[in-house]
Wavefront OBJ file of the C-alpha trace (Angstrom):
o trace
v 18.859 -34.106 -23.058
v 18.996 -37.886 -23.354
v 19.703 -40.547 -20.749
v 20.409 -44.127 -21.780
v 20.365 -46.872 -19.140
v 21.465 -50.468 -19.420
v 18.878 -53.153 -18.716
v 20.397 -53.899 -15.314
v 20.526 -50.181 -14.399
v 16.919 -49.757 -15.422
v 15.782 -52.757 -13.326
v 17.795 -51.499 -10.361
v 16.184 -48.056 -10.567
v 12.695 -49.575 -10.860
v 13.279 -51.440 -7.600
v 14.599 -48.314 -5.913
v 11.622 -46.330 -7.171
v 9.268 -48.654 -5.285
v 11.404 -48.673 -2.160
v 11.865 -44.912 -1.977
v 8.332 -43.861 -2.822
v 7.951 -41.861 0.412
v 11.335 -40.092 0.537
v 13.262 -37.520 -1.466
v 15.202 -40.188 -3.386
v 12.028 -41.075 -5.316
v 12.268 -37.921 -7.424
v 15.976 -38.417 -8.124
v 15.327 -41.942 -9.418
v 12.151 -41.083 -11.334
v 13.793 -38.218 -13.235
v 16.387 -40.582 -14.694
v 13.795 -43.245 -15.564
v 11.525 -40.757 -17.340
v 14.386 -39.328 -19.399
v 15.526 -42.870 -20.247
v 11.976 -43.526 -21.498
v 12.325 -40.680 -23.984
v 10.390 -37.984 -22.099
v 11.545 -34.441 -22.698
v 13.176 -32.381 -19.958
v 10.344 -29.831 -19.898
v 7.723 -32.578 -19.689
v 9.558 -34.301 -16.838
v 9.760 -31.020 -14.937
v 6.055 -30.336 -15.453
v 4.905 -33.833 -14.497
v 7.015 -33.962 -11.321
v 6.300 -30.379 -10.269
v 9.951 -29.319 -10.577
v 11.605 -26.439 -12.355
v 13.684 -27.274 -15.400
v 16.886 -26.141 -13.682
v 16.443 -28.804 -11.016
v 15.886 -31.550 -13.608
v 18.958 -30.364 -15.489
v 21.055 -30.553 -12.290
v 19.915 -34.141 -11.706
v 20.872 -35.135 -15.244
v 24.272 -33.450 -15.035
v 24.966 -35.200 -11.727
v 23.964 -38.558 -13.200
v 26.152 -37.979 -16.286
v 29.179 -36.793 -14.290
v 29.014 -39.230 -11.374
v 27.582 -42.405 -12.829
v 24.674 -44.342 -11.371
v 26.264 -45.571 -8.131
v 27.712 -42.226 -7.061
v 24.618 -40.407 -8.274
v 22.381 -42.419 -5.951
v 24.743 -41.941 -3.012
v 25.407 -38.287 -3.657
v 23.436 -35.752 -1.580
v 22.352 -33.048 -3.937
v 22.904 -29.605 -2.403
v 19.755 -27.561 -2.187
v 19.405 -24.792 -4.724
v 19.622 -21.451 -2.928
v 19.488 -19.276 -5.980
v 21.852 -16.447 -6.830
v 23.626 -15.998 -3.488
v 26.591 -17.801 -1.983
v 26.506 -19.130 1.589
v 28.149 -16.009 3.060
v 25.632 -13.780 1.294
v 22.751 -15.959 2.492
v 24.024 -15.655 6.066
v 24.176 -11.866 5.630
v 20.615 -11.876 4.296
v 19.436 -13.835 7.368
v 21.109 -11.346 9.722
v 19.568 -8.450 7.836
v 16.018 -9.858 7.977
v 16.436 -10.718 11.676
v 17.625 -7.235 12.635
v 15.639 -4.993 10.275
v 11.839 -5.007 10.174
v 10.753 -5.674 6.593
v 7.009 -5.569 5.962
v 7.191 -6.711 2.331
v 9.558 -8.388 -0.119
v 10.049 -5.257 -2.226
v 12.273 -3.667 0.409
v 14.357 -6.862 0.743
v 14.546 -7.049 -3.050
v 15.918 -3.489 -3.094
v 18.419 -4.300 -0.327
v 19.774 -7.296 -2.267
v 20.126 -5.224 -5.428
v 21.841 -2.402 -3.526
v 24.141 -4.693 -1.509
v 25.014 -7.490 -3.938
v 23.720 -6.251 -7.314
v 21.537 -9.384 -7.410
v 17.992 -9.241 -8.770
v 15.285 -11.596 -7.512
v 11.674 -11.693 -8.620
v 9.217 -11.200 -5.756
v 7.987 -14.798 -6.031
v 11.547 -16.138 -6.166
v 12.557 -14.078 -3.142
v 9.503 -15.285 -1.225
v 10.465 -18.903 -1.945
v 14.040 -18.202 -0.856
v 12.924 -16.695 2.464
v 10.739 -19.730 3.142
v 13.676 -22.042 2.440
v 15.795 -20.019 4.860
v 13.251 -20.568 7.610
v 11.342 -17.272 7.526
v 7.577 -16.835 7.456
v 5.281 -13.832 7.042
v 3.284 -13.285 10.234
v 2.156 -10.679 12.723
v 4.804 -9.018 14.849
v 4.719 -9.566 18.626
v 4.187 -6.408 20.713
v 6.674 -5.994 23.579
v 6.220 -3.210 26.176
v 9.168 -0.830 25.753
v 9.904 -0.910 29.509
v 9.680 -4.677 30.016
v 12.392 -5.787 32.451
v 13.605 -9.362 31.980
v 15.398 -9.454 35.353
v 12.287 -8.354 37.240
v 10.176 -10.913 35.392
v 12.668 -13.679 36.201
v 12.578 -12.700 39.901
v 8.785 -12.836 39.853
v 8.812 -16.334 38.351
v 11.174 -17.445 41.117
v 8.691 -16.116 43.672
v 5.871 -17.840 41.823
v 7.570 -21.225 42.280
v 7.264 -20.788 46.063
v 3.576 -19.893 45.820
v 2.871 -22.867 43.574
v 4.548 -25.156 46.092
v 2.009 -23.987 48.712
v -0.822 -24.694 46.286
v 0.462 -28.164 45.449
v 0.636 -29.006 49.156
v -3.041 -28.052 49.458
v -2.356 -25.035 51.664
v -3.487 -22.360 49.217
v -5.110 -21.562 45.878
v -3.670 -19.387 43.140
v -5.687 -16.972 41.013
v -4.795 -14.492 38.286
v -6.942 -11.355 38.264
v -7.519 -8.697 35.642
v -10.224 -6.537 34.121
v -11.429 -6.574 30.524
v -13.729 -4.224 28.641
v -15.061 -5.956 25.488
v -16.425 -3.424 23.028
v -19.651 -4.016 21.115
v -18.161 -4.180 17.664
v -17.208 -7.077 15.429
v -13.529 -7.395 14.619
v -12.235 -8.916 11.398
v -10.294 -12.133 11.832
v -8.547 -14.721 9.691
v -10.811 -17.422 8.249
v -10.839 -19.910 5.365
v -12.261 -18.282 2.233
v -12.568 -19.195 -1.422
v -9.624 -17.924 -3.481
v -10.416 -14.607 -5.131
v -13.536 -14.010 -3.045
v -14.117 -11.807 -0.024
v -15.799 -13.029 3.148
v -17.851 -10.069 4.431
v -18.556 -9.741 8.162
v -21.221 -7.319 9.380
v -20.145 -4.636 11.854
v -21.779 -1.972 13.981
v -20.511 1.515 14.766
v -21.153 1.292 18.509
v -18.475 1.680 21.158
v -20.431 0.540 24.207
v -18.547 -1.794 26.506
v -19.125 -4.625 28.929
v -16.936 -4.193 32.010
v -15.622 -7.428 33.467
v -13.540 -7.913 36.598
v -12.440 -11.533 36.930
v -10.075 -13.981 38.593
v -8.905 -17.232 36.992
v -7.898 -20.328 38.972
v -4.406 -21.199 37.729
v -4.923 -24.914 38.438
v -8.532 -25.191 37.231
v -8.838 -23.083 34.051
v -12.632 -23.433 33.839
v -13.060 -21.929 37.315
v -13.365 -18.196 36.755
v -14.887 -15.832 39.310
v -16.579 -12.841 37.655
v -17.926 -9.456 38.669
v -19.758 -7.732 35.805
v -19.979 -4.081 36.748
v -20.677 -0.579 35.529
v -17.142 0.418 36.531
v -14.086 -1.613 37.479
v -12.773 -0.092 40.684
v -11.860 -0.956 44.278
v -15.501 -1.693 45.132
v -15.833 -4.116 42.225
v -12.556 -5.760 43.232
v -13.796 -6.176 46.803
v -16.937 -7.907 45.502
v -14.717 -10.177 43.420
v -12.609 -11.034 46.452
v -15.694 -11.755 48.539
v -16.634 -14.382 45.944
v -13.161 -15.911 46.275
v -13.536 -16.101 50.058
v -16.907 -17.803 49.666
v -15.487 -20.274 47.136
v -12.536 -21.271 49.350
v -13.562 -21.002 53.033
v -11.117 -23.759 54.026
v -7.925 -22.322 52.498
v -5.335 -20.676 54.688
v -4.212 -18.470 51.806
v -5.694 -17.248 48.524
v -2.994 -15.825 46.295
v -4.178 -13.327 43.684
v -1.651 -12.360 41.023
v -2.576 -8.965 39.600
v -1.090 -5.994 37.788
v -0.416 -2.580 39.274
v -3.792 -0.974 38.552
v -4.812 1.647 41.110
v -7.854 -0.197 42.359
v -5.740 -3.141 43.569
v -3.697 -0.738 45.693
v -6.648 1.297 46.952
v -6.164 2.217 50.616
v -9.647 1.118 51.741
v -9.308 -2.186 49.895
v -5.962 -2.901 51.533
v -7.381 -2.119 54.969
v -10.257 -4.518 54.294
v -7.762 -7.210 53.198
v -5.673 -6.855 56.376
v -7.425 -9.672 58.256
v -8.399 -11.735 55.193
v -6.524 -14.760 53.792
v -6.290 -13.052 50.409
v -2.747 -12.055 49.478
v -2.258 -9.847 46.433
v 0.905 -10.653 44.473
v 1.828 -7.811 42.144
v 3.328 -8.444 38.740
v 6.401 -6.507 37.632
v 5.428 -3.411 35.643
v 4.792 -3.961 31.922
v 4.444 -7.737 32.221
v 1.107 -8.794 30.689
v 2.918 -11.903 29.412
v 3.083 -13.208 33.001
v -0.622 -12.759 33.716
v -2.329 -16.021 32.828
v -5.773 -14.450 32.516
v -4.590 -12.341 29.559
v -4.633 -15.540 27.472
v -8.169 -16.189 28.705
v -9.344 -12.756 27.516
v -7.764 -13.391 24.107
v -9.597 -16.719 23.860
v -12.891 -15.025 24.768
v -12.383 -12.486 21.975
v -11.609 -15.224 19.456
v -14.587 -17.413 20.360
v -17.289 -14.825 21.082
v -16.383 -11.393 19.743
v -14.209 -11.560 16.629
v -16.299 -13.990 14.600
v -19.943 -13.181 15.376
v -22.173 -10.210 14.627
v -24.434 -8.893 17.404
v -26.871 -6.257 16.223
v -27.655 -4.864 19.684
v -25.602 -4.275 22.807
v -28.033 -6.504 24.696
v -27.277 -9.437 22.394
v -23.564 -8.756 22.693
v -23.603 -8.530 26.482
v -25.683 -11.704 26.771
v -23.236 -13.636 24.576
v -20.207 -12.424 26.567
v -21.725 -13.296 29.937
v -23.062 -16.604 28.625
v -19.489 -17.532 27.736
v -18.706 -17.844 31.442
v -21.591 -20.299 31.891
v -20.204 -22.363 28.998
v -16.635 -22.688 30.291
v -16.832 -26.498 30.796
v -17.625 -26.722 27.080
v -14.249 -25.115 26.333
v -12.378 -27.076 28.987
v -10.013 -28.888 26.630
v -9.007 -25.690 24.844
v -8.512 -23.787 28.087
v -6.446 -26.548 29.678
v -4.151 -26.562 26.659
v -3.942 -22.771 26.457
v -3.622 -21.829 30.122
v -0.545 -23.820 31.050
v 1.674 -22.281 33.705
v 4.492 -21.686 31.250
v 5.691 -18.172 30.651
v 7.891 -16.382 28.173
v 10.012 -13.563 29.567
v 9.949 -10.329 27.578
v 12.803 -7.859 27.511
v 12.785 -4.443 25.901
v 15.887 -4.134 23.761
v 17.922 -1.013 24.547
v 17.802 1.692 21.921
v 20.890 1.896 19.756
l 1 2 3 4 5 6 7 8 9 10 11 12 13 14 15 16 17 18 19 20 21 22 23 24 25 26 27 28 29 30 31 32 33 34 35 36 37 38 39 40 41 42 43 44 45 46 47 48 49 50 51 52 53 54 55 56 57 58 59 60 61 62 63 64 65 66 67 68 69 70 71 72 73 74 75 76 77 78 79 80 81 82 83 84 85 86 87 88 89 90 91 92 93 94 95 96 97 98 99 100 101 102 103 104 105 106 107 108 109 110 111 112 113 114 115 116 117 118 119 120 121 122 123 124 125 126 127 128 129 130 131 132 133 134 135 136 137 138 139 140 141 142 143 144 145 146 147 148 149 150 151 152 153 154 155 156 157 158 159 160 161 162 163 164 165 166 167 168 169 170 171 172 173 174 175 176 177 178 179 180 181 182 183 184 185 186 187 188 189 190 191 192 193 194 195 196 197 198 199 200 201 202 203 204 205 206 207 208 209 210 211 212 213 214 215 216 217 218 219 220 221 222 223 224 225 226 227 228 229 230 231 232 233 234 235 236 237 238 239 240 241 242 243 244 245 246 247 248 249 250 251 252 253 254 255 256 257 258 259 260 261 262 263 264 265 266 267 268 269 270 271 272 273 274 275 276 277 278 279 280 281 282 283 284 285 286 287 288 289 290 291 292 293 294 295 296 297 298 299 300 301 302 303 304 305 306 307 308 309 310 311 312 313 314 315 316 317 318 319 320 321 322 323 324 325 326 327 328 329 330 331 332 333 334 335 336 337 338 339 340 341 342 343 344 345 346
């Protein structure tokens, strides 16, 4: 396919090529100039990293519209074998049905529209439509959006007390890291595996902790043989010692039995500690859950510990190193929450 430019057209395109080097118009201009110079369509496509169909569309547009209209004309993106209504249907289908691979979507398109896509072509199409392949997000099946919204309204009142200097706000929870390396995503050479040693042990380190919502590197910890009401009382005694001048210490916690233990609640009766219970099935509202995830990423998922002693030492040492992770924690532990809602079964 040949393109023949006049001298003035060629000079005009050369100027535009320099001006539009950093935008999409550069390719549109360069295609015409390369074909005018006698380069073949296949060579142009290869050199510019385009498919031949795209180059052909540019040439047809230039031939049909002329130079002026060609440069002003917005080329519609190539969406493949489906019309706009079919693409919209495909988007609804992918949003409502859980597809774990492209083969099932490929089969759905063939069954619904008698259209056949290659797996690579379908993957490119999904990316152009705004989809990406990633892990699903677990949502507790009994999560109640209304209850979570009510809790966040209550939280605004508590935060107002903190900001006036009348109180402090902590998020409490227990974690039980297991002595075993977990595989994680990492940069690896293409075609090569990145082995990570593991152990077969299942011994745990039991942690009961409270995180200061306004100072993410301030975490009070009770490492214990068993997380229970007694461990929680020891944790609360540390909070009282850390804040002897505060009229109120708010502790946001879940509905675990040990927080509601009768003896613990009697002990709390004359203390400034006020337990604030999260709605059921709302780990998304407990700030310390993000902290536990960060601990796993930094200490557990990427390092091999041959003995439980080495593992336990590394986990506990993490709490001594919190200032080192201050920037990460400040960015991660913002007081912004996403409400979860379990969709009703159809």
